[in-house]
C-alpha positions as a Markdown table, in Angstrom:
| # | Residue | x | y | z |
|---|---|---|---|---|
| 1 | Met | 41.7 | 0.9 | -21.6 |
| 2 | Lys | 41.1 | -1.4 | -24.9 |
| 3 | Thr | 44.2 | -2.8 | -24.2 |
| 4 | Glu | 43.9 | -3.7 | -20.2 |
| 5 | Lys | 40.2 | -4.8 | -21.3 |
| 6 | Leu | 41.4 | -7.4 | -23.3 |
| 7 | Val | 44.1 | -8.7 | -21.9 |
| 8 | Ser | 41.9 | -9.1 | -18.3 |
| 9 | Leu | 39.9 | -11.8 | -19.9 |
| 10 | Val | 43.2 | -13.8 | -19.4 |
| 11 | Cys | 45.1 | -12.9 | -17.0 |
| 12 | Ala | 44.8 | -15.9 | -14.7 |
| 13 | Ala | 46.8 | -18.0 | -16.8 |
| 14 | Val | 49.8 | -15.2 | -17.8 |
| 15 | Ile | 52.4 | -13.7 | -15.4 |
| 16 | Ile | 52.2 | -10.2 | -16.8 |
| 17 | Cys | 48.8 | -8.4 | -18.0 |
| 18 | Gly | 48.3 | -5.3 | -19.4 |
| 19 | Pro | 50.6 | -2.9 | -21.4 |
| 20 | Ser | 54.2 | -4.1 | -21.0 |
| 21 | Ala | 56.8 | -0.8 | -21.0 |
| 22 | Ser | 58.7 | -2.8 | -23.3 |
| 23 | Ala | 56.0 | -3.0 | -25.7 |
| 24 | Asn | 55.9 | -2.5 | -29.7 |
| 25 | Asp | 53.2 | 0.4 | -30.2 |
| 26 | Glu | 51.3 | -2.0 | -33.0 |
| 27 | Cys | 50.0 | -4.4 | -29.9 |
| 28 | Asp | 46.7 | -4.5 | -28.9 |
| 29 | Val | 46.7 | -7.7 | -26.6 |
| 30 | Phe | 50.1 | -8.8 | -24.6 |
| 31 | Val | 50.4 | -12.4 | -23.3 |
| 32 | Ser | 53.4 | -13.1 | -21.1 |
| 33 | Gly | 55.4 | -16.2 | -20.1 |
| 34 | Pro | 56.4 | -18.4 | -19.3 |
| 35 | Gly | 53.1 | -20.1 | -19.5 |
| 36 | Val | 52.0 | -23.0 | -22.0 |
| 37 | Gly | 49.8 | -23.2 | -25.4 |
| 38 | Ala | 46.7 | -22.5 | -23.8 |
| 39 | Asp | 47.3 | -19.2 | -22.4 |
| 40 | Val | 48.5 | -17.9 | -26.1 |
| 41 | Gln | 45.0 | -19.8 | -27.1 |
| 42 | Ala | 43.0 | -17.7 | -24.7 |
| 43 | Ala | 44.2 | -14.4 | -26.2 |
| 44 | Ile | 43.7 | -15.9 | -29.2 |
| 45 | Asp | 39.7 | -16.7 | -28.6 |
| 46 | Ala | 39.0 | -13.5 | -26.6 |
| 47 | Ala | 40.6 | -11.3 | -29.4 |
| 48 | Asn | 38.3 | -9.2 | -31.9 |
| 49 | Pro | 39.5 | -9.8 | -35.7 |
| 50 | Gly | 41.9 | -7.5 | -36.9 |
| 51 | Gln | 43.7 | -6.9 | -33.4 |
| 52 | Thr | 47.6 | -7.7 | -32.8 |
| 53 | Leu | 48.8 | -9.9 | -30.3 |
| 54 | Cys | 52.1 | -10.0 | -28.9 |
| 55 | Leu | 54.0 | -12.4 | -27.0 |
| 56 | Asp | 56.8 | -12.7 | -24.6 |
| 57 | Gly | 58.5 | -15.3 | -23.3 |
| 58 | Ala | 58.3 | -19.1 | -23.8 |
| 59 | Phe | 55.1 | -21.1 | -23.4 |
| 60 | Ser | 55.3 | -24.7 | -23.9 |
| 61 | Ser | 52.8 | -27.8 | -25.1 |
| 62 | Val | 51.4 | -25.5 | -28.1 |
| 63 | Ser | 49.2 | -26.3 | -30.5 |
| 64 | Ile | 47.1 | -23.1 | -31.1 |
| 65 | Ile | 44.3 | -23.2 | -33.8 |
| 66 | Ile | 43.1 | -19.3 | -35.2 |
| 67 | Pro | 39.8 | -20.1 | -35.7 |
| 68 | Ala | 38.5 | -18.7 | -39.6 |
| 69 | Ser | 36.6 | -15.9 | -37.6 |
| 70 | Lys | 39.9 | -13.9 | -36.2 |
| 71 | Val | 39.7 | -12.4 | -40.2 |
| 72 | Gly | 43.1 | -10.2 | -40.1 |
| 73 | Leu | 44.4 | -11.6 | -36.3 |
| 74 | Thr | 48.3 | -10.6 | -36.2 |
| 75 | Leu | 50.5 | -13.1 | -33.5 |
| 76 | Thr | 53.5 | -11.8 | -33.1 |
| 77 | Ser | 56.4 | -10.8 | -30.4 |
| 78 | Val | 56.2 | -8.1 | -27.8 |
| 79 | Asp | 60.5 | -7.4 | -28.6 |
| 80 | Lys | 60.8 | -8.2 | -32.3 |
| 81 | Asn | 64.5 | -8.8 | -31.2 |
| 82 | Asn | 64.2 | -10.8 | -28.7 |
| 83 | Pro | 61.6 | -13.3 | -30.6 |
| 84 | Ala | 58.9 | -15.2 | -28.0 |
| 85 | Leu | 58.8 | -19.3 | -28.2 |
| 86 | Leu | 56.5 | -22.0 | -28.8 |
| 87 | Ser | 57.2 | -25.1 | -28.3 |
| 88 | Asn | 56.3 | -29.0 | -27.6 |
| 89 | Asp | 58.1 | -30.4 | -24.6 |
| 90 | Val | 57.7 | -34.1 | -25.3 |
| 91 | Ser | 60.3 | -36.0 | -24.5 |
| 92 | Asp | 59.5 | -38.8 | -27.2 |
| 93 | Ala | 60.5 | -36.9 | -30.3 |
| 94 | Gly | 58.3 | -39.5 | -32.5 |
| 95 | Leu | 55.4 | -38.3 | -30.5 |
| 96 | Leu | 55.5 | -35.1 | -32.3 |
| 97 | Arg | 54.4 | -36.4 | -35.8 |
| 98 | Asn | 50.8 | -34.5 | -36.3 |
| 99 | Ile | 51.9 | -31.9 | -33.5 |
| 100 | Thr | 51.4 | -28.1 | -35.4 |
| 101 | Gly | 52.7 | -25.5 | -33.1 |
| 102 | Ile | 50.0 | -22.8 | -35.1 |
| 103 | Asp | 47.0 | -24.4 | -37.3 |
| 104 | Leu | 45.3 | -22.0 | -39.7 |
| 105 | Glu | 41.4 | -23.4 | -39.5 |
| 106 | Asn | 39.2 | -23.3 | -42.6 |
| 107 | Gly | 38.4 | -20.3 | -43.7 |
| 108 | Ala | 41.0 | -18.1 | -42.1 |
| 109 | Glu | 42.1 | -15.2 | -44.2 |
| 110 | Gly | 44.4 | -12.3 | -43.5 |
| 111 | Val | 46.5 | -13.9 | -40.3 |
| 112 | Thr | 50.2 | -12.5 | -39.8 |
| 113 | Ile | 52.2 | -15.0 | -37.8 |
| 114 | Ser | 55.7 | -12.8 | -37.3 |
| 115 | Asn | 58.7 | -12.2 | -35.3 |
| 116 | Leu | 58.5 | -16.0 | -33.6 |
| 117 | Arg | 60.6 | -18.8 | -32.7 |
| 118 | Ile | 58.5 | -22.4 | -32.8 |
| 119 | Glu | 60.3 | -25.0 | -32.1 |
| 120 | Val | 57.5 | -28.5 | -33.0 |
| 121 | Ile | 60.0 | -30.9 | -35.1 |
| 122 | Ser | 56.5 | -31.2 | -37.8 |
| 123 | Phe | 54.7 | -28.7 | -38.8 |
| 124 | Ala | 55.6 | -25.0 | -37.1 |
| 125 | Val | 52.4 | -23.3 | -39.5 |
| 126 | Gln | 49.6 | -25.3 | -41.4 |
| 127 | Gly | 46.5 | -24.3 | -42.7 |
| 128 | Leu | 43.7 | -26.4 | -42.5 |
| 129 | Gly | 41.6 | -26.1 | -45.1 |
| 130 | Ser | 41.1 | -23.2 | -48.0 |
| 131 | Thr | 42.7 | -20.1 | -46.5 |
| 132 | Ser | 43.7 | -16.8 | -48.3 |
| 133 | Asn | 45.9 | -13.8 | -47.7 |
| 134 | Ile | 48.2 | -15.3 | -45.4 |
| 135 | Thr | 51.6 | -14.2 | -44.2 |
| 136 | Val | 54.4 | -16.0 | -42.2 |
| 137 | Met | 57.3 | -13.5 | -42.4 |
| 138 | Asn | 60.6 | -13.4 | -39.7 |
| 139 | Asn | 60.1 | -16.4 | -37.8 |
| 140 | Glu | 62.6 | -18.7 | -36.7 |
| 141 | Thr | 61.0 | -22.3 | -37.0 |
| 142 | Ile | 61.8 | -26.0 | -36.3 |
| 143 | Gly | 59.3 | -27.6 | -38.6 |
| 144 | Ala | 58.1 | -26.7 | -41.9 |
| 145 | Ile | 55.4 | -23.9 | -42.9 |
| 146 | Ile | 52.5 | -25.2 | -44.7 |
| 147 | Ala | 50.1 | -23.7 | -46.8 |
| 148 | Asn | 47.5 | -26.7 | -46.9 |
| 149 | Thr | 47.4 | -29.8 | -45.8 |
| 150 | Asp | 44.5 | -31.3 | -46.4 |
| 151 | Gly | 44.2 | -30.9 | -50.6 |
| 152 | Ala | 41.2 | -27.2 | -50.5 |
| 153 | Pro | 42.6 | -24.4 | -52.1 |
| 154 | Asp | 45.0 | -21.7 | -50.7 |
| 155 | Glu | 45.6 | -18.1 | -52.2 |
| 156 | Gly | 47.5 | -15.4 | -51.7 |
| 157 | Trp | 50.3 | -16.6 | -49.0 |
| 158 | Met | 53.4 | -14.7 | -48.6 |
| 159 | Val | 56.1 | -16.6 | -46.6 |
| 160 | Gln | 59.4 | -14.2 | -46.3 |
| 161 | Lys | 62.4 | -13.9 | -44.3 |
| 162 | Asn | 62.1 | -16.6 | -42.1 |
| 163 | Lys | 64.8 | -19.3 | -40.9 |
| 164 | Ile | 63.4 | -22.7 | -40.9 |
| 165 | Gln | 65.0 | -26.3 | -40.1 |
| 166 | Thr | 63.3 | -29.3 | -41.2 |
| 167 | Asp | 63.2 | -33.0 | -41.9 |
| 168 | Phe | 60.7 | -32.7 | -44.5 |
| 169 | Val | 60.1 | -29.8 | -46.5 |
| 170 | Gly | 60.4 | -26.2 | -45.7 |
| 171 | Val | 57.8 | -24.5 | -47.5 |
| 172 | Ser | 55.4 | -26.1 | -49.5 |
| 173 | Gly | 52.2 | -25.1 | -51.2 |
| 174 | Leu | 49.6 | -27.8 | -52.0 |
| 175 | Asn | 47.0 | -26.5 | -54.4 |
| 176 | Ala | 48.2 | -23.0 | -53.9 |
| 177 | Lys | 47.6 | -20.1 | -56.6 |
| 178 | Asn | 49.3 | -16.6 | -56.0 |
| 179 | Met | 52.5 | -18.0 | -53.1 |
| 180 | Ile | 55.0 | -16.0 | -52.8 |
| 181 | Val | 57.7 | -17.8 | -51.0 |
| 182 | Lys | 61.1 | -15.2 | -50.8 |
| 183 | Asp | 64.2 | -14.5 | -48.5 |
| 184 | Asn | 64.1 | -17.7 | -46.3 |
| 185 | Glu | 66.9 | -19.5 | -45.2 |
| 186 | Ile | 65.9 | -23.1 | -45.0 |
| 187 | Ser | 68.1 | -26.1 | -43.6 |
| 188 | Phe | 67.7 | -29.7 | -43.5 |
| 189 | Leu | 67.6 | -31.9 | -40.1 |
| 190 | Pro | 68.4 | -35.4 | -39.6 |
| 191 | Glu | 65.7 | -37.7 | -40.1 |
| 192 | Ile | 63.6 | -38.1 | -36.9 |
| 193 | Phe | 60.6 | -40.2 | -38.2 |
| 194 | Gly | 62.3 | -43.1 | -40.0 |
| 195 | Ser | 60.8 | -43.8 | -43.5 |
| 196 | Glu | 58.2 | -41.9 | -43.8 |
| 197 | Arg | 60.0 | -38.9 | -44.9 |
| 198 | Asn | 61.0 | -40.3 | -47.9 |
| 199 | Phe | 63.1 | -36.7 | -49.4 |
| 200 | Leu | 63.8 | -33.4 | -48.4 |
| 201 | Ala | 62.6 | -30.5 | -50.6 |
| 202 | Gly | 63.0 | -27.1 | -49.5 |
| 203 | Val | 60.5 | -25.5 | -51.4 |
| 204 | Tyr | 57.7 | -27.9 | -52.9 |
| 205 | Phe | 54.5 | -27.1 | -55.1 |
| 206 | Asn | 52.5 | -29.9 | -54.9 |
| 207 | Phe | 48.7 | -30.7 | -56.4 |
| 208 | Phe | 47.6 | -33.0 | -53.9 |
| 209 | Asn | 44.4 | -34.2 | -53.3 |
| 210 | Ser | 42.3 | -35.8 | -50.1 |
| 211 | Phe | 39.0 | -35.6 | -51.1 |
| 212 | Gly | 38.4 | -38.3 | -53.3 |
| 213 | Asp | 37.4 | -38.2 | -57.3 |
| 214 | Pro | 36.8 | -34.8 | -58.1 |
| 215 | Gly | 35.1 | -35.9 | -61.4 |
| 216 | Ala | 35.6 | -34.4 | -65.1 |
| 217 | Ala | 37.5 | -30.9 | -63.7 |
| 218 | Thr | 40.4 | -28.9 | -64.6 |
| 219 | Leu | 42.4 | -28.4 | -60.9 |
| 220 | Glu | 44.9 | -26.0 | -61.5 |
| 221 | Val | 48.3 | -24.6 | -59.2 |
| 222 | Ser | 49.3 | -21.8 | -60.6 |
| 223 | Gly | 50.9 | -18.5 | -60.1 |
| 224 | Asn | 53.3 | -19.5 | -57.1 |
| 225 | Lys | 57.2 | -18.0 | -56.6 |
| 226 | Ala | 59.7 | -19.2 | -55.3 |
| 227 | Met | 62.2 | -16.4 | -54.6 |
| 228 | Asp | 65.8 | -15.5 | -53.6 |
| 229 | Asn | 65.7 | -18.3 | -51.2 |
| 230 | Val | 68.7 | -20.0 | -49.6 |
| 231 | Val | 68.2 | -24.0 | -49.2 |
| 232 | Ser | 71.2 | -26.2 | -47.7 |
| 233 | Asn | 72.2 | -29.4 | -46.4 |
| 234 | Thr | 74.6 | -31.2 | -44.6 |
| 235 | Leu | 73.3 | -34.5 | -44.1 |
| 236 | Thr | 74.6 | -37.9 | -45.7 |
| 237 | Asp | 71.7 | -40.1 | -45.3 |
| 238 | Ser | 70.2 | -42.1 | -48.5 |
| 239 | Arg | 67.4 | -39.6 | -48.9 |
| 240 | Pro | 67.0 | -37.8 | -52.0 |
| 241 | Lys | 67.5 | -34.1 | -51.4 |
| 242 | Ile | 65.7 | -31.8 | -53.5 |
| 243 | Gly | 65.8 | -27.7 | -53.9 |
| 244 | Val | 63.0 | -26.7 | -55.6 |
| 245 | Phe | 60.2 | -29.5 | -56.3 |
| 246 | Val | 57.5 | -29.1 | -58.4 |
| 247 | Asp | 55.0 | -32.3 | -58.9 |
| 248 | Asn | 51.3 | -34.0 | -59.1 |
| 249 | Ser | 52.4 | -37.2 | -57.6 |
| 250 | Ala | 49.5 | -37.3 | -54.7 |
| 251 | Phe | 47.1 | -37.3 | -58.0 |
| 252 | Ala | 47.4 | -40.8 | -58.9 |
| 253 | Gly | 44.7 | -42.7 | -59.2 |
| 254 | Phe | 42.1 | -40.2 | -59.8 |
| 255 | Glu | 40.0 | -41.0 | -62.5 |
| 256 | Ser | 39.0 | -38.0 | -64.8 |
| 257 | Ala | 40.1 | -34.7 | -63.8 |
| 258 | Asp | 42.8 | -32.7 | -65.4 |
| 259 | Ile | 45.5 | -31.0 | -63.5 |
| 260 | Ala | 47.3 | -28.0 | -64.5 |
| 261 | Ile | 50.5 | -26.4 | -63.0 |
| 262 | Glu | 51.3 | -23.6 | -64.4 |
| 263 | Asp | 53.0 | -20.0 | -64.0 |
| 264 | Ile | 55.6 | -21.2 | -61.7 |
| 265 | Asn | 58.3 | -18.9 | -61.0 |
| 266 | Val | 61.8 | -20.0 | -59.5 |
| 267 | Gln | 65.2 | -17.4 | -59.8 |
| 268 | Arg | 67.3 | -16.1 | -57.7 |
| 269 | Asn | 67.8 | -18.9 | -55.3 |
| 270 | Ile | 71.0 | -20.4 | -53.5 |
| 271 | Ile | 70.8 | -24.1 | -53.3 |
| 272 | Ser | 73.9 | -26.2 | -51.8 |
| 273 | Gly | 74.4 | -29.8 | -51.1 |
| 274 | Val | 71.4 | -31.6 | -52.8 |
| 275 | Asp | 71.1 | -33.8 | -55.3 |
| 276 | Val | 68.6 | -32.1 | -57.5 |
| 277 | Gly | 68.8 | -28.1 | -57.2 |
| 278 | Leu | 64.9 | -27.8 | -59.4 |
| 279 | Gln | 62.5 | -31.1 | -60.2 |
| 280 | Val | 59.8 | -31.0 | -61.7 |
| 281 | Ile | 57.8 | -34.3 | -62.2 |
| 282 | Met | 54.0 | -35.1 | -63.7 |
| 283 | Val | 53.2 | -38.2 | -63.5 |
| 284 | Gly | 49.5 | -38.1 | -64.8 |
| 285 | Gly | 46.4 | -40.2 | -63.2 |
| 286 | Ser | 45.9 | -43.6 | -63.7 |
| 287 | Gly | 42.4 | -43.6 | -64.6 |
| 288 | Asp | 40.8 | -42.3 | -67.6 |
| 289 | Pro | 42.7 | -42.0 | -70.2 |
| 290 | Ser | 41.5 | -38.5 | -72.1 |
| 291 | Ser | 43.1 | -36.7 | -68.2 |
| 292 | Val | 46.1 | -35.3 | -68.5 |
| 293 | Ala | 48.9 | -33.8 | -66.0 |
| 294 | Gln | 50.7 | -30.7 | -67.4 |
| 295 | Thr | 53.0 | -28.5 | -66.1 |
| 296 | Thr | 53.2 | -25.4 | -68.6 |
| 297 | Asp | 54.9 | -21.4 | -67.8 |
| 298 | Phe | 58.0 | -23.0 | -65.6 |
| 299 | Asp | 60.7 | -20.2 | -65.2 |
| 300 | Ala | 63.8 | -20.9 | -63.7 |
| 301 | Leu | 66.1 | -17.9 | -64.2 |
| 302 | Arg | 69.2 | -16.6 | -62.2 |
| 303 | Asn | 69.3 | -19.6 | -59.4 |
| 304 | Glu | 73.0 | -21.2 | -58.3 |
| 305 | Ile | 73.1 | -24.6 | -57.9 |
| 306 | Asn | 75.9 | -26.4 | -55.8 |
| 307 | Cys | 75.1 | -30.3 | -55.8 |
| 308 | Asp | 76.4 | -32.7 | -53.0 |
| 309 | Ala | 79.8 | -34.3 | -54.3 |
| 310 | Ser | 79.4 | -37.1 | -52.8 |
| 311 | Ser | 75.7 | -37.8 | -54.6 |
| 312 | Leu | 75.3 | -40.5 | -57.7 |
| 313 | Asn | 73.4 | -39.5 | -60.2 |
| 314 | Ser | 73.2 | -35.8 | -59.6 |
| 315 | Ala | 71.4 | -32.9 | -62.0 |
| 316 | Gly | 70.9 | -29.1 | -61.3 |
| 317 | Ile | 67.5 | -29.2 | -63.3 |
| 318 | Arg | 65.3 | -32.3 | -63.6 |
| 319 | Leu | 62.4 | -32.4 | -66.0 |
| 320 | Glu | 60.1 | -35.8 | -65.9 |
| 321 | Gly | 56.9 | -36.3 | -67.3 |
| 322 | Gly | 55.3 | -39.8 | -67.2 |
| 323 | Asp | 52.6 | -42.0 | -69.8 |
| 324 | Arg | 49.7 | -38.9 | -69.6 |
| 325 | Gly | 52.0 | -36.0 | -67.5 |
| 326 | Phe | 53.3 | -33.9 | -69.8 |
| 327 | Val | 55.9 | -30.6 | -68.7 |
| 328 | Asp | 56.1 | -28.2 | -71.6 |
| 329 | Asp | 57.3 | -24.5 | -72.2 |
| 330 | Val | 60.3 | -24.4 | -69.6 |
| 331 | Gln | 62.8 | -21.7 | -69.5 |
| 332 | Leu | 65.6 | -22.0 | -67.9 |
| 333 | Ile | 67.8 | -18.7 | -68.6 |
| 334 | Asn | 71.4 | -17.7 | -66.2 |
| 335 | Asn | 71.3 | -20.1 | -63.8 |
| 336 | Lys | 74.7 | -21.4 | -62.3 |
| 337 | Ile | 75.0 | -25.1 | -61.8 |
| 338 | Asn | 78.3 | -26.1 | -60.2 |
| 339 | Gly | 79.4 | -29.6 | -59.3 |
| 340 | Cys | 76.3 | -32.3 | -61.1 |
| 341 | Asp | 76.9 | -35.5 | -62.7 |
| 342 | Ala | 74.0 | -33.6 | -65.6 |
| 343 | Asp | 73.1 | -30.2 | -65.9 |
| 344 | Leu | 70.0 | -30.6 | -67.6 |
| 345 | Val | 68.6 | -34.3 | -67.0 |
| 346 | Glu | 64.8 | -34.7 | -69.3 |
| 347 | Ala | 63.0 | -37.6 | -69.4 |
| 348 | Gly | 59.7 | -38.6 | -70.4 |
| 349 | Asn | 57.2 | -36.4 | -71.9 |
| 350 | Val | 58.9 | -33.2 | -72.1 |
| 351 | Ser | 59.7 | -30.4 | -74.5 |
| 352 | Gly | 59.8 | -26.4 | -75.7 |
| 353 | Val | 62.3 | -26.2 | -73.2 |
| 354 | Arg | 64.4 | -22.8 | -74.0 |
| 355 | Val | 68.0 | -22.4 | -72.7 |
| 356 | Leu | 69.8 | -19.3 | -72.7 |
| 357 | Gly | 73.0 | -18.2 | -70.7 |
| 358 | Asn | 73.5 | -20.7 | -67.8 |
| 359 | Ala | 77.1 | -21.2 | -66.8 |
| 360 | Ala | 77.3 | -25.1 | -66.3 |
| 361 | Lys | 80.4 | -26.5 | -64.9 |
| 362 | Thr | 79.4 | -30.6 | -64.3 |
| 363 | Ala | 80.4 | -33.5 | -64.5 |
| 364 | Gly | 78.1 | -34.3 | -68.2 |
| 365 | Val | 77.8 | -38.2 | -67.1 |
| 366 | Thr | 76.3 | -39.7 | -70.0 |
| 367 | Gly | 73.4 | -41.8 | -70.1 |
| 368 | Met | 71.2 | -39.5 | -68.4 |
| 369 | Asn | 69.4 | -37.5 | -71.0 |
| 370 | Asn | 71.9 | -35.3 | -70.8 |
| 371 | Ala | 71.5 | -31.4 | -72.2 |
| 372 | Val | 74.6 | -29.6 | -71.3 |
| 373 | Met | 74.1 | -26.2 | -70.4 |
| 374 | Ser | 77.2 | -24.8 | -71.4 |
| 375 | Asp | 79.0 | -21.1 | -70.0 |
| 376 | Thr | 79.4 | -20.2 | -73.8 |
| 377 | Ala | 75.7 | -20.2 | -74.2 |
| 378 | Thr | 75.1 | -16.9 | -76.6 |
| 379 | Ala | 71.6 | -18.2 | -78.3 |
| 380 | Asp | 68.7 | -19.8 | -77.4 |
| 381 | Ala | 68.7 | -24.0 | -77.6 |
| 382 | Ile | 65.6 | -25.7 | -77.8 |
| 383 | Val | 66.0 | -28.8 | -76.4 |
| 384 | Glu | 62.9 | -31.6 | -76.8 |
């Protein structure tokens, strides 16, 4: 039988091999714990592309890599109601700074990671290089889900229905296109790594460049959506806490390229206990004065934002452009903003903001470039 033959490759490393009486019908390979990450890695290495690997029990010392050759691989649990546990058991949390539960190798495509509990503190799942059509769904994680960490483009990630605890970002798309972040529950953990974590964000769409000056090119982040997520915070430390954050700050210093972050849709999210609900910052580069960074076609629709009452200078929505960074063509429609010092803060090069039908109950602090989005708005208002 196909299942028995495949599992025999890893029988020495796991307690139970072969079909399980409680297994779901979609499984091709079973790996049963207790065990260690190397047991899971052996099963992945032996599997064929497109197969489904089902885990049962707990696995420690986890640092798994899914190779690019395993196109269409699925990693899940035998029992979706009792997810397998993947964890790091290093006693000193500081040592976990760069440890990831599951890495997707450069070129990985069509991989699904679902119905697992991943406890690694740092990154639960991350892409290493350019990956595409990745699904991360129905997991519980202590650690972020990061579409990319090195600046290469990613496309078509779906991050959905996960419960995420994080001390940095919940879900991040660096240089991502057509990424959907939907129906996740994201909550913030206390600071673990000292001053290295300088802010918290539930969802983070960012242009990031670690491979040097790209020259006179146009680099694009586009088509990303953050929808129906719940982002909550109960922490009182000093780090800025942001619900959804869009920026190009990692681009500053490169010489010639233009940056375009466009077609970003943020809707029906519930964001609580934050300093800023939605924040867009485009600072521009510091090299060739002809290069620009621009966010266009940013839509925030039907979000509910509840600021932290103890926060100073909090804002429901903050838009900021730098010397060569621009924010333009923004729609803010039918959002509810409560308890913030300002409804809408604009700074620097911001233009073409359409405000319609928002309900805002804020302190309306002066001196913050505050553009009031009242609960009586019945017509378009252009704020520039």
